C-alpha positions, 0 to 999 in steps of 0.5 A: 462843552459836553458834560458827563454824569457820574455813571457815564464817567465810570462806565467809559473809564471801565470800558477803556481800562478793561479793554486796555487791560485785556489787550495788554494781557493778551499780548503778555500771554502770547509772549509768555506762551500762555496760549489758553489765557491768551485766547480767553483774554482775546475773546473777552476783549472782542466782547468788550469791543462789541459792547462798547460799539453798541453803547456808542450807537444806542447810548443805553447805560443800563444795557452797557453796564449790564454787559460790562459787569457780566463780561468782567465777572466771567473773565475773572472766573475763566482766568481764575480757573485756567491759571490754576486758581492763583489770579485772585487779584482779578476777582477781588477787584471786580466788586469795585465796579459794582460799588461805582456803578450801582446803588449800595444795596444792589452792590452788596447783593452782587458782591455777595453773589460774586464771592459765593461763586468764588467760594464754590469754585475754591471748594471745587478746586480744593476737592479736585486738586488736593496738591494745589498750593494756591488752594491750600496755603493759609497765607494766600487764603488770608490775603485774598480774604483781606483784599476782598474785605478792603474792597467791600469796606471801601465801597460802603464808605464811598457810597456814604460819602459820595451819595451824601455829597450828591444829595447836598449838591442836588439840594443846592442846584434845586435852590439855584434853579428856583432862584433862576426861575424867579429871575426869569419870571420877574424879568418877563413880568417887568418887560410885559409891564413895559409892553402894556404901558406902550399899549396904553400909550398907543391907545391915547395917541392920535398921530399914526406915525407915533402909534406905529413906532410905539407898536414896533417897540412893543413887539420888540419888547415882547420878543425879548420877554418871550425868551424869558417866559420860555426859560421860566417854563422849562427846566433847562435854563441854558437851551431853548427849542428854536422851533418852539420859540419861533412858533410862540413869537409869530403867534404873539405878533399875529395877535398884536397886529390882529392878522391872519397869516399862515406861518410855517416853521421847518426844521430837520430836527429839534435845535436847542440853542443858547439864550443869547443866540435865541435872543438875537434871532428873536430880534431879527425875526420880530423885525422880519415878521412885523415888516411882512405884516405891514407891507408884504401881503395882498388879500389872497396869499398871506404866508410866512415860512421860516426854515432853520437847519445846520451844516458842519460849521453854520446854522442856516436860518431862512425867512420867506414871505409871500410879498407881491410888491416889487422890491429894490434890493439895493434900496433894502440893503441901504434903507436907514429904518430902525428895523433893518439897522437892528437886523444888521446889528444882530447879524454883526454881533453873531458874526453872521452873513445875510443875503436878501433875494426877491422872487415871489416874495422876500427871501432873507438867509442868514449863515450863523457860525455854530459857535455864535452866542 
């Protein structure tokens, strides 16, 4: 699900609302025969569309807000003059956008500038058009003034109330982030303690087979602990950079097994993936790397390549090692070792598809639905 911040919600709302208003006004003015107003409405509608396209392309809120405020403000001035100074409702409402998009101090400054320009236009109109009812009727001037004051009061109250709520939410979110960081930190420490206990047990064991089994389980725990460690060190507790995770996981495993292997990680961009998905990919990758370190390499070529990309509906994860051994693919698929069973279990949980090929090494390819977690 995509989440928008407050400013972006208001910005999109103004784009859609102002664009719809200008389109409707253009059609009504054409129907009523107000040619000048129709041209003005259409001109500013085009400017709004250009600004919106630029915003969707560059995602720069600062420029978009500046453009939209300038367009909306100039539109009210143009319509106010072209309509004979009687469309006061438009320039009265414009400051509402200031209060929704800017800080209280900046909103008040922009509102003061805006109404200073409006007063100057009023005074000019009264001087040049002494018979214009809209410029000399006290009731119209009073209602316009009251409308402007209501907008200003609303803007001040809005900022006091909303900003206070945001401060409380920010404080609450910060506290939750600290607690969540502490949870990840403790889970990571507990898993590392278990890993250290297994390491001590390995040192005391004389049976090679038992030592091997304990070593594999140690690396499996390490791959899970690493997820929590990355989350602890970053501010985003929902997404993990898969390139960073693969790099740290492979480095940790090479250190555990004391092997020198050239590991290459290829991605066409940074992929930020959910916790559960990375956890399962970590278990799969751990088993693949451990298998490569123990069985795949000769003395001349030691390389592992991991590639992670995406299509419209799938992530594609490819793992390749420079194995020189002849591999019986059918036997690999049906092997009853815990490692391959764990891989098949993770593939099933991800609703993914796995293929295995042997050509100058082993090629594992996983097609993972993008909704997998």
